[in-house]
C-alpha positions as CSV (number, residue, x, y, z in Angstrom):
1,M,-21.7,4.6,-19.0
2,K,-20.9,8.2,-17.9
3,I,-19.1,8.5,-14.6
4,K,-17.3,11.2,-12.7
5,A,-13.6,10.8,-12.3
6,A,-10.4,12.7,-11.3
7,V,-8.2,13.0,-14.4
8,T,-4.5,13.7,-14.4
9,H,-3.5,15.3,-17.7
10,G,0.2,15.9,-17.2
11,Q,3.2,15.7,-14.9
12,E,2.7,17.4,-11.5
13,E,-0.7,18.8,-12.6
14,E,-3.6,19.0,-10.2
15,F,-6.5,16.5,-10.4
16,Q,-9.4,17.7,-12.5
17,I,-12.8,16.1,-11.7
18,G,-15.1,15.7,-14.6
19,E,-17.3,13.4,-16.7
20,V,-15.6,10.5,-18.5
21,E,-16.9,7.4,-20.3
22,L,-16.5,3.9,-18.7
23,A,-16.9,0.8,-20.9
24,E,-18.9,-2.3,-19.8
25,P,-17.0,-5.1,-18.1
26,K,-15.7,-7.8,-20.4
27,A,-15.3,-11.5,-19.5
28,N,-13.7,-12.1,-16.1
29,E,-14.1,-8.4,-15.2
30,V,-16.2,-6.7,-12.6
31,L,-18.0,-3.3,-12.5
32,V,-17.7,-1.7,-9.0
33,K,-19.5,1.3,-7.6
34,I,-16.7,3.1,-5.8
35,V,-17.6,4.1,-2.3
36,A,-14.2,5.4,-1.2
37,S,-10.5,5.3,-2.2
38,G,-7.4,5.8,-0.2
39,V,-4.7,8.3,-1.1
40,C,-1.4,6.6,-1.4
41,H,2.2,7.9,-2.0
42,T,2.3,5.8,-5.1
43,D,-0.5,7.8,-6.6
44,A,1.5,11.0,-6.0
45,V,4.6,9.5,-7.5
46,A,2.6,8.4,-10.6
47,R,1.2,11.8,-11.0
48,D,4.5,13.7,-10.6
49,A,6.9,11.3,-12.2
50,G,5.0,9.8,-15.1
51,L,4.9,6.2,-13.9
52,T,1.9,5.6,-16.3
53,P,0.9,7.3,-19.6
54,Y,-1.1,10.5,-19.4
55,P,-3.9,11.3,-19.3
56,V,-4.8,8.9,-16.6
57,V,-7.3,8.2,-13.8
58,L,-5.2,7.3,-10.8
59,G,-6.4,5.6,-7.6
60,H,-5.5,2.1,-6.5
61,E,-7.0,1.7,-3.0
62,G,-10.6,1.5,-3.9
63,S,-13.5,0.0,-2.0
64,G,-17.0,-0.4,-3.2
65,I,-20.0,-2.5,-4.2
66,V,-20.2,-4.9,-7.1
67,E,-22.7,-3.6,-9.6
68,K,-22.2,-6.0,-12.5
69,T,-20.0,-9.0,-13.5
70,G,-18.7,-10.1,-16.9
71,D,-18.9,-13.7,-18.2
72,G,-16.9,-16.2,-16.2
73,V,-16.7,-14.3,-12.9
74,K,-17.1,-16.8,-10.0
75,T,-15.8,-15.2,-6.8
76,V,-18.1,-12.2,-6.5
77,E,-21.6,-11.2,-7.4
78,P,-23.7,-8.0,-7.5
79,G,-24.2,-6.5,-4.1
80,D,-20.9,-7.8,-2.6
81,H,-18.7,-5.4,-0.7
82,V,-15.2,-5.5,-2.2
83,V,-11.7,-3.9,-1.8
84,L,-9.7,-3.4,-5.0
85,S,-6.0,-4.3,-4.9
86,F,-3.2,-4.7,-7.4
87,A,-3.3,-6.5,-10.8
88,Y,-1.5,-9.7,-11.5
89,C,-1.6,-12.3,-14.3
90,G,-2.5,-15.4,-12.2
91,H,-0.6,-17.9,-14.4
92,C,3.1,-17.1,-14.2
93,E,5.4,-19.1,-11.9
94,N,5.4,-16.4,-9.2
95,C,1.6,-16.1,-9.2
96,L,1.2,-19.9,-9.1
97,T,3.5,-20.2,-6.1
98,G,1.7,-17.6,-4.0
99,H,3.7,-14.5,-4.8
100,P,1.6,-12.4,-7.2
101,T,3.3,-9.2,-5.9
102,V,6.3,-10.2,-8.1
103,C,4.1,-11.3,-11.1
104,T,6.3,-11.3,-14.2
105,D,3.7,-8.9,-15.8
106,F,3.3,-6.7,-12.7
107,N,4.7,-3.5,-14.1
108,D,2.8,-3.8,-17.4
109,L,-0.6,-4.6,-15.7
110,N,-0.3,-1.9,-13.0
111,F,1.6,0.9,-14.7
112,G,1.1,0.2,-18.4
113,G,-2.2,2.1,-18.7
114,K,-4.2,-0.7,-20.3
115,M,-6.2,-3.6,-19.2
116,E,-4.8,-7.2,-19.6
117,D,-6.2,-7.5,-23.1
118,Q,-4.3,-4.3,-24.1
119,T,-7.4,-2.2,-24.5
120,H,-8.8,0.7,-22.5
121,R,-12.0,1.0,-20.5
122,L,-11.9,4.8,-19.9
123,Q,-12.3,7.6,-22.4
124,K,-12.8,11.3,-22.3
125,E,-14.2,13.1,-25.4
126,G,-13.3,10.1,-27.5
127,K,-9.7,9.8,-26.4
128,D,-8.4,6.9,-24.3
129,L,-7.5,7.4,-20.6
130,S,-4.9,5.2,-18.9
131,T,-6.0,2.8,-16.2
132,F,-3.9,2.6,-13.0
133,F,-3.3,-0.6,-11.1
134,G,-6.0,-2.3,-13.2
135,Q,-8.7,-0.3,-11.4
136,S,-8.5,3.6,-11.5
137,S,-10.5,4.1,-8.3
138,F,-10.5,7.9,-8.4
139,G,-13.9,7.7,-10.0
140,T,-17.5,6.9,-9.1
141,Y,-17.3,3.5,-10.9
142,A,-14.4,1.3,-11.9
143,V,-14.0,-1.8,-14.1
144,A,-11.4,-4.3,-12.8
145,S,-10.3,-7.8,-13.4
146,E,-11.8,-10.4,-11.0
147,R,-8.2,-10.9,-9.7
148,N,-8.1,-7.3,-8.5
149,V,-11.3,-7.7,-6.5
150,V,-11.4,-9.0,-2.9
151,K,-14.7,-9.8,-1.2
152,V,-14.9,-8.4,2.4
153,D,-17.2,-8.6,5.4
154,K,-20.3,-6.4,5.1
155,D,-20.3,-5.8,8.9
156,V,-17.3,-3.4,8.6
157,D,-17.6,0.2,7.3
158,L,-16.8,-0.2,3.6
159,A,-15.5,3.4,3.3
160,L,-12.7,2.5,5.7
161,L,-11.3,-0.5,3.9
162,G,-9.8,0.8,0.6
163,P,-6.2,1.3,2.0
164,L,-6.1,-2.4,2.8
165,G,-5.6,-2.8,-0.9
166,C,-2.1,-1.3,-1.0
167,G,-0.4,0.8,1.7
168,I,-1.7,-0.9,4.8
169,Q,-1.3,-4.4,3.4
170,T,2.3,-3.4,2.4
171,G,3.3,-2.5,5.9
172,S,1.5,-5.3,7.7
173,G,2.2,-7.9,5.1
174,T,5.9,-7.2,5.1
175,V,5.9,-8.2,8.8
176,L,3.3,-11.0,8.8
177,N,3.9,-12.6,5.4
178,H,7.5,-12.1,4.8
179,L,9.6,-11.4,7.9
180,K,7.4,-13.5,10.2
181,P,9.2,-12.4,13.4
182,E,9.6,-15.0,16.1
183,F,8.2,-14.5,19.5
184,G,10.3,-12.2,21.6
185,T,12.5,-10.8,18.8
186,S,13.1,-7.2,18.0
187,I,12.1,-5.1,15.0
188,V,12.7,-1.5,13.9
189,I,10.3,0.4,11.7
190,Y,11.9,3.3,9.8
191,G,9.2,5.9,9.0
192,A,5.9,6.2,10.9
193,G,3.5,6.9,8.0
194,A,0.6,4.7,7.1
195,V,3.0,1.9,5.9
196,G,5.3,2.0,8.9
197,L,2.5,2.3,11.4
198,S,0.8,-0.7,9.8
199,A,4.1,-2.6,10.3
200,V,4.0,-1.5,14.0
201,M,0.5,-3.0,14.5
202,A,1.5,-6.2,12.7
203,A,4.7,-6.5,14.9
204,K,2.5,-6.2,18.0
205,I,0.3,-9.0,16.7
206,T,3.4,-11.2,16.4
207,S,4.4,-10.4,20.0
208,C,7.8,-8.9,19.3
209,K,9.7,-7.9,22.5
210,H,11.1,-4.7,21.1
211,I,9.1,-2.7,18.5
212,I,11.1,0.5,17.7
213,A,9.6,3.2,15.5
214,I,11.7,6.0,14.0
215,D,10.3,9.2,12.5
216,L,11.0,12.9,12.3
217,H,7.6,13.9,13.7
218,D,6.8,13.5,17.4
219,S,3.1,13.3,16.7
220,R,3.6,10.2,14.6
221,L,5.9,8.7,17.2
222,E,3.1,9.2,19.8
223,M,0.7,7.4,17.4
224,A,3.3,4.6,17.1
225,K,3.4,4.2,20.8
226,E,-0.4,4.1,20.9
227,L,-0.4,1.4,18.3
228,G,2.1,-0.9,19.9
229,A,5.7,0.5,19.7
230,T,7.7,-0.2,22.8
231,H,10.2,2.5,22.0
232,V,10.3,5.5,19.7
233,I,13.3,7.5,18.4
234,N,13.2,10.9,16.7
235,G,15.4,10.6,13.6
236,K,16.7,14.1,14.1
237,G,18.7,12.9,17.1
238,E,22.2,11.5,17.1
239,N,23.5,7.9,17.3
240,I,20.4,6.3,16.1
241,V,22.2,3.0,15.5
242,E,23.8,3.0,19.0
243,Q,20.4,3.7,20.6
244,I,18.9,0.7,18.8
245,K,21.7,-1.6,19.8
246,E,21.4,-0.5,23.4
247,I,17.6,-1.1,23.5
248,T,17.9,-4.5,21.7
249,N,21.1,-5.7,23.5
250,G,23.2,-5.9,20.4
251,G,21.0,-5.0,17.4
252,A,17.6,-5.7,15.9
253,H,16.6,-9.0,14.4
254,Y,14.5,-7.3,11.8
255,G,14.0,-3.9,10.2
256,V,11.3,-2.4,7.9
257,E,12.5,0.6,5.8
258,T,9.7,2.7,4.5
259,T,11.3,6.0,3.8
260,G,13.4,5.4,0.7
261,V,16.1,7.7,2.1
262,P,19.6,6.2,1.5
263,P,21.2,7.3,4.9
264,V,18.2,5.7,6.7
265,V,18.6,2.5,4.7
266,R,22.2,2.4,5.8
267,Q,21.1,2.9,9.4
268,G,18.7,0.0,9.0
269,L,21.6,-2.3,7.9
270,Q,24.0,-1.1,10.6
271,A,21.4,-1.5,13.4
272,L,20.8,-5.2,12.7
273,R,22.5,-7.8,14.8
274,P,24.4,-10.6,12.9
275,L,22.0,-12.6,10.8
276,G,19.5,-9.8,10.9
277,K,17.1,-9.0,8.0
278,L,16.1,-5.6,6.6
279,A,13.0,-5.4,4.3
280,I,13.0,-2.5,1.9
281,V,9.5,-1.2,1.0
282,G,10.2,2.4,0.2
283,V,11.1,3.6,-3.3
284,T,14.9,4.1,-2.9
285,P,17.2,5.7,-5.3
286,E,20.7,4.5,-6.3
287,M,23.1,4.3,-3.4
288,N,26.4,2.7,-2.5
289,I,26.6,-0.2,-0.1
290,H,29.9,-1.7,1.2
291,V,28.7,-5.3,0.7
292,H,31.4,-6.9,2.8
293,E,31.2,-4.7,5.8
294,E,27.4,-3.9,5.9
295,I,26.0,-7.3,4.7
296,M,28.2,-10.3,4.1
297,A,30.6,-10.2,7.1
298,E,27.8,-10.5,9.6
299,G,25.4,-12.7,7.5
300,K,22.8,-10.0,7.2
301,T,20.0,-9.9,4.6
302,M,18.5,-7.0,2.7
303,V,15.4,-7.8,0.7
304,G,12.9,-5.9,-1.3
305,V,9.2,-6.6,-0.5
306,I,6.3,-5.4,-2.7
307,E,2.7,-5.1,-1.5
308,G,3.6,-7.1,1.7
309,D,4.2,-10.3,-0.3
310,S,0.5,-10.7,-0.1
311,V,-2.2,-12.7,-1.8
312,P,-4.9,-10.1,-1.5
313,Q,-7.8,-12.5,-1.5
314,V,-6.3,-14.3,1.5
315,F,-4.6,-11.5,3.4
316,I,-7.1,-8.6,3.2
317,P,-9.9,-10.6,4.8
318,E,-7.4,-11.6,7.6
319,L,-6.7,-8.0,8.2
320,V,-10.4,-7.2,8.4
321,E,-10.7,-10.0,11.0
322,F,-7.8,-8.6,13.0
323,Y,-9.5,-5.2,12.9
324,K,-12.8,-6.7,14.1
325,Q,-11.0,-8.3,17.0
326,G,-9.4,-5.0,18.0
327,L,-5.9,-6.2,17.1
328,F,-5.4,-4.0,14.1
329,P,-6.9,-0.6,14.7
330,F,-5.9,1.0,11.4
331,D,-8.9,3.3,11.6
332,K,-6.8,5.5,13.9
333,L,-4.6,6.4,10.8
334,V,-7.5,7.6,8.7
335,E,-8.9,11.0,7.9
336,F,-11.8,11.3,5.4
337,Y,-12.1,13.9,2.6
338,E,-14.9,14.5,0.1
339,F,-14.0,13.6,-3.5
340,E,-13.9,17.3,-4.5
341,Q,-11.2,17.8,-1.9
342,I,-8.8,15.4,-3.7
343,N,-6.1,18.0,-4.2
344,E,-6.3,19.1,-0.6
345,A,-6.0,15.5,0.5
346,F,-2.8,15.0,-1.5
347,E,-1.3,18.1,-0.1
348,D,-2.2,17.1,3.5
349,S,-0.6,13.7,2.8
350,K,2.6,15.3,1.5
351,N,3.0,17.7,4.4
352,G,2.2,15.2,7.0
353,K,-1.0,16.7,8.2
354,A,-2.9,13.5,7.4
355,I,-1.4,10.0,7.8
356,K,-3.9,8.2,5.5
357,P,-6.4,10.3,3.7
358,I,-9.5,8.5,2.3
359,L,-11.7,10.1,-0.4
360,K,-15.4,9.5,0.1
361,I,-16.6,9.2,-3.5
362,S,-20.2,8.0,-3.3
363,S,-22.6,6.8,-0.7
């Protein structure tokens, strides 16, 4: 079928919206009419750094309505409202033990450019286009594996829900699924973008005593306070670690590092109290760490967390329910753009004008 999609033809090139061909869903696949798709930093990294083969249709925070199902699909049917999340194999040891975010085939399925059967579903003028995260939601329709698809409540605005598939589930899941802070503990969130602010909201749900947000932009720190931060610190200031230790009476129990900036990662480690735990969710380059002084001597833990250590089919409906109860107001992070404004949306995300842009793709 002919659809409209935003194609990335080369490194750092702007998106070009045009007509492409989308194949029918095969067995265990689902055809989804895309209503909206979040704009995520991972899309920008993929566009600019070549994480997946060009040309490619990016987009991996899609939400839409099931149009058709292939043979063997059991969990959704035409007319269902769905959120699209990451791809995973479903049968490796990590998937079978509830950790599909570290599926042994994660990189190939999400960044390899092909579907699980190693074929393509998208073409333009007879040439294959790469699929991203098993969905490629920057298009009016997408074909995805049933495992990518999460059925959601029809009572909630479907256009709002796409970011639950990646960025928002990453921040909130890191807190709720992995760190699991105990009542009355302290947590520091480094970076108050969509991921970090999602972690702030999740920390409030767990009733942390101290929820400290750090960012360079006062407007985002104000948003963090509105969403549940008990304290905020502008990262341009001095003695960040000392301020955290003073607020928490000796150091934080937990930290969530979303920036990927090595000096901030080091601050995150140094601001922990003994036995504290720092979760790394930002894409961080090579850096040096004094293992004895910064980790081992005080029994600290530094751990990488992907996609919030979530099982999307379980966790995303939980986030929707938190939202309905007024406990997870992620709609305050969102700004909507028309599909044709995709390049503007990416620029606004990059310069901080928008926290979480969402592209409205079809009604």
